C-alpha positions as CSV (number, residue, x, y, z in Angstrom):
1,G,0.0,0.0,0.0
2,E,0.8,3.6,-0.1
3,P,2.7,5.0,2.9
4,G,0.7,7.5,4.8
5,T,1.1,9.8,7.7
6,V,1.2,8.4,11.2
7,E,0.1,10.0,14.4
8,F,1.1,9.0,17.9
9,D,1.5,10.3,21.4
10,I,4.5,10.6,23.7
11,E,4.6,11.3,27.4
12,V,7.2,13.6,28.9
13,M,7.6,14.1,32.7
14,A,6.7,17.8,33.4
15,H,9.7,18.2,35.6
16,H,12.1,17.4,32.7
17,S,12.6,21.1,32.0
18,V,15.1,20.9,29.2
19,E,13.0,18.4,27.2
20,M,9.8,20.4,27.9
21,A,11.5,23.7,26.8
22,A,12.7,22.0,23.5
23,L,9.3,20.6,22.8
24,E,7.6,23.9,23.5
25,A,10.0,25.7,21.2
26,W,9.5,23.1,18.5
27,F,5.7,23.4,18.9
28,K,5.9,27.2,18.4
29,E,7.9,26.6,15.2
30,G,4.9,24.8,13.7
31,Q,2.4,27.6,14.5
32,H,1.2,30.0,11.8
33,P,3.4,31.2,10.2
34,C,5.4,28.0,10.2
35,T,9.2,28.4,10.3
36,P,11.2,26.6,7.7
37,G,12.5,23.3,9.1
38,Y,9.7,22.8,11.7
39,K,9.4,19.2,10.4
40,K,12.2,17.1,11.7
41,I,13.7,13.7,11.2
42,A,14.0,11.4,14.2
43,T,15.0,7.8,14.9
44,L,12.8,5.6,17.1
45,I,14.9,2.8,18.7
46,L,13.2,-0.2,20.2
47,K,15.4,-2.2,22.6
48,R,14.8,-5.8,23.8
49,N,14.8,-6.5,27.5
50,S,18.4,-7.4,27.2
51,G,19.2,-3.8,26.1
52,V,20.1,-4.9,22.5
53,V,18.5,-2.9,19.8
54,G,15.7,-4.9,18.3
55,R,14.5,-2.5,15.6
56,S,14.8,1.1,14.7
57,Y,12.6,3.3,12.6
58,E,13.2,6.6,10.8
59,L,10.4,9.1,11.2
60,S,10.6,11.8,8.5
61,G,8.5,14.9,8.5
62,L,8.0,14.7,12.2
63,F,6.2,17.6,14.0
64,T,4.1,18.3,17.1
65,L,0.4,18.6,16.8
66,G,-0.2,19.8,20.3
67,R,0.0,18.9,23.9
68,E,-2.3,18.0,26.9
69,I,-1.3,19.2,30.3
70,P,-3.2,17.2,32.9
71,G,-5.4,18.8,35.4
72,L,-3.9,19.1,38.9
73,D,-6.7,17.2,40.7
74,K,-6.0,16.2,44.3
75,A,-6.8,12.5,43.6
76,N,-3.3,12.1,42.1
77,E,-1.5,14.2,44.6
78,G,2.1,13.1,44.9
79,E,2.3,11.5,41.5
80,A,4.6,12.8,38.8
81,I,2.9,14.9,36.2
82,K,3.2,13.7,32.6
83,V,2.5,16.0,29.6
84,T,1.2,14.2,26.6
85,W,2.5,15.5,23.2
86,H,0.6,14.6,20.1
87,M,3.0,13.9,17.2
88,S,2.6,13.3,13.4
89,A,5.1,12.0,10.9
90,D,4.9,12.0,7.1
91,A,6.6,8.6,6.8
92,V,8.0,5.8,9.0
93,E,10.6,3.4,7.6
94,M,12.3,0.5,9.4
95,T,16.1,1.0,9.4
96,A,17.2,-2.1,11.3
């Protein structure tokens, strides 16, 4: 079949300030007007339980669609806060 776009979510711990700042800056690059190069190339590496790389995939045309910041309800008090980022890629190809 024809390769199509793929959408998926990633979770980042809110207290990981460097990663969160990089994702926020990248998200802003894709806002109107989009900056050149807002779509990135990334590698997704899947490791086996032994730590050996099982497979890897190249994601081309990767960009952020948005994010969800969870409500701070008291029921989960004491748990780490995770921010969910919605991602999209133009293509995914297995590399190993």
